[in-house]
Structures are given as C-alpha cells and as structure tokens.
C-alpha angles and dihedrals in degrees: 000000000000089000090056091051092049090049091050092049091049091051093049092048090049091052091049091052092050090049092049095048095041129187119321114253111242126215108253138183103193108150122222114264120262089241136021117285121246114233091259092049090048091053090051093048092050089054095042092050097036092132092055126087113241089221093061105026110079095202093049091045091058092044092048094051092043089058093044092050090048091051092242095116129038112200118229113241108228119207127193115242 
C-alpha cells in the first residue's frame, strides 16, 4: 500500500511539473490573413497554431484579437512578481 501512495504522489508531482513548465514555444512564420477572421476561423487558427506565441505569430495574433473583440476570450493579465 505505501508503494501505491508513493507512485501516486510521483505521478501527481510529474504532472505539476509539466503544467508549470508548459509546452515549448516554437518558431513560426504564419502570415496574417488577407482579411479578418470570422470567430469560427479564429477558433480554428488558435487550435492550428497552438504551439505558437500570439505575440510573434501574425496569424495567431489576429485570431487572438478577433476572439478578444468578440468576447470569446478574456486575456489573462500577467503581473511580475
């Protein structure tokens, strides 16, 4: 029984570390669309470019702000500690 508890704790700690570190941000070169995205297109773009940062990926930047403007996404305000 103690081995099971230790295994469970190790799994939970591993998951917490993965959650804290997150996914690595990939370099991307996705150009902005020729026209504004619809909300559905913006959702698709956010999923398609999930490994990109919305600050550096032009397509994800447009998708991100389309969803913010439509009230579908509320950005998290980050504060320095």
